[in-house]
C-alpha positions as CSV (number, residue, x, y, z in Angstrom):
1,M,44.6,143.3,15.0
2,E,43.0,146.7,14.7
3,S,39.2,146.9,14.5
4,C,37.4,148.2,11.5
5,S,36.3,151.3,13.6
6,M,40.0,152.0,14.4
7,L,40.9,151.8,10.7
8,E,38.0,154.1,9.8
9,K,39.1,156.5,12.5
10,K,42.7,156.6,11.2
11,E,41.4,157.1,7.6
12,A,39.2,159.9,8.8
13,E,42.2,161.5,10.5
14,G,44.2,161.3,7.2
15,V,46.4,158.5,8.4
16,S,47.0,156.1,5.5
17,T,47.1,152.3,6.2
18,I,49.2,149.9,4.3
19,I,48.2,146.3,3.9
20,I,51.2,144.0,3.6
21,G,50.6,140.8,1.7
22,P,52.4,137.5,2.3
23,N,56.1,137.2,1.8
24,W,56.5,134.7,-1.1
25,L,60.1,134.2,-0.3
26,E,59.2,132.6,3.0
27,L,57.4,129.7,1.3
28,P,59.0,126.3,1.5
29,R,61.1,125.7,-1.6
30,D,59.0,122.7,-2.7
31,V,55.8,124.8,-2.5
32,T,57.4,127.4,-4.7
33,V,58.5,124.8,-7.2
34,N,55.0,123.4,-7.3
35,I,53.6,126.9,-8.0
36,L,56.1,127.7,-10.7
37,Q,55.5,124.3,-12.4
38,R,51.9,125.3,-13.0
39,L,52.9,128.2,-15.2
40,G,53.4,127.8,-18.9
41,V,56.9,127.6,-20.5
42,V,56.6,131.1,-22.0
43,E,55.5,132.6,-18.6
44,I,58.4,130.9,-16.8
45,V,61.0,131.9,-19.4
46,T,59.9,135.5,-20.0
47,R,58.6,136.5,-16.5
48,A,58.8,134.2,-13.5
49,C,62.5,133.6,-13.5
50,Q,63.1,137.4,-13.3
51,V,61.2,138.0,-10.1
52,C,64.1,137.2,-7.7
53,P,67.3,135.2,-7.3
54,L,65.4,132.3,-5.6
55,W,63.0,131.9,-8.5
56,W,65.8,132.3,-11.0
57,N,67.7,129.4,-9.4
58,I,64.5,127.2,-9.2
59,C,63.8,127.9,-12.9
60,K,67.2,126.8,-14.0
61,D,66.9,123.4,-12.3
62,P,66.7,120.7,-15.0
63,L,64.0,118.9,-13.2
64,M,61.7,122.0,-13.8
65,W,61.8,121.1,-17.5
66,R,60.8,117.4,-17.6
67,T,57.5,118.6,-19.3
68,I,57.5,121.2,-22.0
69,H,54.1,122.2,-23.5
70,M,53.9,125.2,-25.8
71,I,51.1,126.5,-28.1
72,S,51.4,129.3,-30.6
73,N,48.4,131.6,-30.6
74,R,47.8,135.2,-31.8
75,D,49.3,136.6,-28.6
76,T,52.4,134.5,-28.2
77,A,53.2,134.3,-32.0
78,S,53.3,138.1,-32.3
79,R,55.3,138.8,-29.2
80,F,57.8,135.9,-28.8
81,D,60.2,133.7,-30.8
82,L,58.6,130.4,-29.7
83,V,61.2,128.3,-31.5
84,K,64.1,129.9,-29.5
85,I,62.1,129.7,-26.3
86,C,61.5,126.0,-26.9
87,R,65.2,125.4,-27.7
88,Y,66.1,127.2,-24.4
89,A,63.6,125.1,-22.4
90,V,65.0,121.9,-23.9
91,Q,68.6,123.1,-23.2
92,Q,67.7,123.9,-19.6
93,S,66.4,120.3,-19.1
94,C,69.9,119.0,-19.6
95,G,68.4,115.9,-21.2
96,H,65.8,115.2,-18.5
97,V,62.8,116.3,-20.5
98,E,60.3,113.4,-20.8
99,D,57.2,115.0,-22.4
100,I,57.2,117.6,-25.2
101,S,54.1,119.0,-26.8
102,I,54.3,121.9,-29.4
103,E,51.4,123.2,-31.4
104,N,51.1,125.5,-34.4
105,F,54.9,126.1,-34.7
106,G,58.0,124.1,-35.1
107,T,60.6,123.3,-37.8
108,N,62.7,120.4,-38.9
109,D,65.7,122.0,-37.2
110,L,63.8,122.3,-33.9
111,L,62.8,118.6,-34.1
112,K,66.4,117.7,-34.8
113,Y,67.6,119.8,-31.9
114,I,65.0,118.1,-29.6
115,A,66.2,114.7,-30.6
116,Q,69.9,115.5,-30.2
117,S,69.3,117.1,-26.8
118,T,67.1,114.6,-25.0
119,S,67.9,111.1,-23.8
120,H,64.7,110.4,-21.8
121,L,61.9,111.6,-24.1
122,R,58.9,109.3,-23.8
123,R,56.1,111.4,-25.2
124,L,56.2,113.7,-28.2
125,R,53.3,115.7,-29.6
126,L,53.5,117.8,-32.8
127,G,50.1,119.4,-33.4
128,R,49.6,121.3,-36.7
129,C,53.3,121.7,-37.1
130,T,53.1,122.2,-40.9
131,A,56.6,123.6,-41.2
132,I,57.9,120.1,-40.2
133,S,58.3,118.3,-43.5
134,G,58.1,114.6,-44.2
135,N,61.9,114.3,-44.0
136,G,61.8,115.9,-40.5
137,F,61.7,112.4,-39.0
138,S,64.9,111.2,-40.7
139,V,66.8,108.1,-39.6
140,E,69.3,110.4,-37.9
141,V,66.5,112.0,-35.8
142,V,64.5,108.9,-35.1
143,K,67.4,106.9,-33.9
144,K,67.8,109.3,-31.0
145,L,64.1,108.8,-29.9
146,S,64.5,105.1,-29.0
147,L,62.7,105.5,-25.7
148,L,59.6,107.1,-27.2
149,E,56.4,105.5,-26.0
150,E,53.8,107.9,-27.3
151,L,53.9,109.9,-30.6
152,D,51.1,112.3,-31.7
153,I,51.8,113.7,-35.1
154,S,48.3,114.7,-35.8
155,S,48.0,117.4,-38.5
156,T,51.8,117.3,-39.2
157,N,53.5,116.3,-42.4
158,L,54.8,112.7,-42.3
159,S,56.0,110.4,-45.1
160,V,55.5,106.7,-45.1
161,F,59.3,106.3,-45.1
162,S,59.4,108.4,-41.8
163,L,56.6,106.2,-40.3
164,A,58.6,103.1,-41.1
165,A,61.7,104.6,-39.6
166,I,59.8,105.5,-36.4
167,G,58.5,101.9,-36.1
168,R,62.0,100.5,-36.7
169,Y,63.9,102.7,-34.3
170,C,61.3,103.3,-31.6
171,P,60.8,99.7,-30.4
172,V,58.8,100.6,-27.2
173,L,56.2,102.8,-29.0
174,K,52.8,102.1,-27.5
175,V,50.7,105.0,-28.6
176,L,50.5,106.4,-32.2
177,K,48.1,109.2,-33.2
178,I,47.9,110.4,-36.8
179,S,45.1,112.7,-38.1
180,Y,44.6,113.5,-41.7
181,S,41.8,115.5,-43.2
182,K,38.6,116.6,-41.4
183,K,37.1,117.3,-44.8
184,A,37.1,113.6,-45.7
185,R,33.7,112.5,-47.0
186,K,32.4,109.2,-48.2
187,G,33.0,108.7,-51.9
188,N,35.8,111.3,-52.3
189,V,38.7,109.3,-50.6
190,K,41.4,107.6,-52.6
191,C,42.1,104.5,-50.7
192,D,45.7,103.6,-49.8
193,D,47.2,101.0,-47.3
194,D,50.8,102.1,-47.3
195,V,50.5,103.7,-43.8
196,A,48.7,100.6,-42.5
197,F,51.3,98.2,-43.9
198,A,54.1,100.2,-42.4
199,I,52.4,100.2,-38.9
200,A,51.7,96.4,-39.1
201,R,55.3,95.7,-40.2
202,W,57.2,97.8,-37.7
203,M,55.0,98.6,-34.7
204,P,54.1,95.2,-33.1
205,K,53.9,96.7,-29.5
206,L,51.3,99.3,-30.2
207,R,48.4,99.4,-27.7
208,H,46.6,102.5,-28.9
209,L,46.3,103.6,-32.5
210,H,44.4,106.6,-33.8
211,L,44.0,106.9,-37.5
212,L,41.5,109.7,-38.0
213,G,40.8,110.4,-41.7
214,N,43.2,107.7,-42.9
215,K,42.9,106.1,-46.4
216,I,43.2,102.6,-44.9
217,T,41.1,99.7,-46.4
218,N,40.0,96.4,-45.1
219,D,43.3,94.8,-46.3
220,G,45.3,97.3,-44.3
221,L,43.1,96.9,-41.2
222,L,43.6,93.1,-41.4
223,A,47.4,93.6,-41.6
224,I,47.2,95.8,-38.4
225,L,45.1,93.3,-36.5
226,D,47.7,90.6,-37.4
227,G,50.8,92.7,-36.9
228,C,49.7,94.5,-33.7
229,P,48.5,91.7,-31.4
230,L,48.5,94.0,-28.2
231,L,46.2,96.6,-29.7
232,E,43.5,97.8,-27.2
233,T,42.3,101.1,-28.8
234,L,41.7,101.6,-32.5
235,D,40.3,104.9,-33.8
236,L,39.0,104.6,-37.4
237,R,36.8,107.7,-37.5
238,K,36.5,109.1,-41.0
239,C,38.4,106.1,-42.4
240,F,35.7,105.7,-45.1
241,C,37.6,103.0,-47.1
242,V,37.0,100.6,-44.2
243,D,33.8,98.4,-44.1
244,L,33.1,97.0,-40.7
245,S,29.7,95.4,-41.5
246,G,30.9,91.8,-42.0
247,S,33.3,89.4,-40.3
248,L,36.1,92.0,-40.1
249,G,33.9,94.2,-37.9
250,K,33.1,91.2,-35.7
251,R,36.8,90.5,-35.3
252,C,37.5,94.1,-34.4
253,N,34.8,94.1,-31.8
254,Q,36.1,90.9,-30.3
255,K,39.8,91.9,-30.3
256,I,39.7,95.7,-29.6
257,K,38.5,97.0,-26.3
258,N,38.0,100.6,-27.5
259,L,36.9,100.7,-31.1
260,L,35.8,103.9,-32.9
261,S,34.1,103.3,-36.2
262,P,34.4,105.4,-39.4
263,N,31.0,107.1,-38.8
264,D,31.5,107.8,-35.1
265,Y,31.4,111.5,-34.0
266,V,34.5,113.6,-34.4
267,D,35.0,116.6,-32.2
268,S,36.4,119.5,-34.4
269,G,39.2,119.9,-31.8
270,N,40.6,116.6,-33.1
271,F,41.6,118.1,-36.4
272,G,43.4,121.1,-37.8
273,D,42.1,122.9,-40.8
274,D,43.0,120.7,-43.8
275,F,45.6,117.9,-43.9
276,S,45.1,116.8,-47.5
277,H,48.7,118.0,-48.2
278,L,50.2,115.2,-46.0
279,D,52.7,113.1,-47.9
280,V,52.0,109.4,-47.5
281,S,53.4,108.2,-50.8
282,S,55.2,104.9,-50.8
283,D,58.0,106.1,-53.0
284,S,59.2,108.6,-50.4
285,S,63.0,108.8,-49.8
286,S,65.0,110.5,-47.1
287,D,68.1,112.6,-47.0
288,D,69.9,109.7,-45.4
289,G,70.0,107.8,-48.7
290,Y,67.5,105.1,-47.7
291,S,64.3,104.4,-49.5
292,Y,60.9,103.4,-48.0
293,W,61.3,99.9,-49.4
294,D,64.6,99.4,-47.5
295,Y,62.5,99.3,-44.4
296,V,59.4,97.5,-45.6
297,A,61.8,94.8,-46.8
298,D,75.1,125.9,-15.5
299,Y,73.9,129.8,-15.2
300,D,74.2,132.5,-12.5
301,Y,71.4,134.9,-11.5
302,D,73.0,137.8,-13.4
303,D,73.1,135.7,-16.6
304,Y,69.6,136.8,-17.6
305,R,70.7,140.4,-17.9
306,E,74.0,139.8,-19.6
307,E,73.9,136.8,-22.0
308,G,72.3,135.3,-25.0
309,V,69.3,135.6,-27.2
310,R,66.4,138.0,-26.9
311,F,63.0,136.3,-27.1
312,G,61.0,139.4,-28.1
313,M,59.7,140.6,-24.7
314,R,58.4,144.0,-23.9
315,P,61.3,146.4,-23.0
316,S,60.6,146.0,-19.3
317,L,60.9,142.3,-19.7
318,Q,63.9,142.0,-22.1
319,W,66.6,139.7,-20.9
320,H,69.3,137.6,-22.4
321,L,70.2,134.0,-22.3
322,S,73.0,131.8,-23.6
323,I,71.7,129.2,-25.9
324,S,73.3,126.7,-28.3
325,T,72.3,127.1,-31.9
326,D,74.5,124.3,-33.2
């Protein structure tokens, strides 16, 4: 290795020196895979896979897409079509995706596509996906999510009919998270136990239940305690129709390992803006013709230049992919 004085001498003589970095192509494949998996979905789809043929082939491996996490923010929402990118990522998984989390975007059609394209999905999180309506979780969709173990539909529209369908057709569901309104205050909440009764009737294997801002009353809470005997975690923050001061509170403390009471602190990150629009009416019906009461009773390297759908990248990053829109 040349000394600093030698480099200084060469620079003084006008001889330029070039520092060559490591050759990333010489990394073991498993190390490269590990690095690429640390990138976000948008970064992988719009940039990483274009670097070289090796990275392209790694990025089209279905096992790269077992986890799909995407968030819409000011930057991504203005530059990319996140719904199409999400559909592409799901398609690339070839049914191997196990964990999907999308936030601030999503539609009924995307939810349906996810359900139809996955056979191993165990965790689904839909945060602030207000474009997904109460009928998004139709019987047709929910039946295809039978292996689901964790569902977080905080800040997303959900009818009681849909909740009952989820309980009926997702028999191994262990974790359910539902958030309603962060603006809930004592004295201005209209109490309603429809959600609680649906959970108690159809979700006996629940171990962790989060009901932030729900309208549940003591009757609904009693039903949940009786109907969900395996319950270990119960989040009742901002559930102001519940009174835990008497024997019910004592039973909760004896039965539940992790109990959060209505007045316990809520981090603002647990809520979206306002979820008072959520449809939890018991007379909800679906497009499948059932009522709520029915329940209560391969690509090549050149493909990215030649095929498919544009995702809205800068001109230097534009590329094309074949994607099913059925």
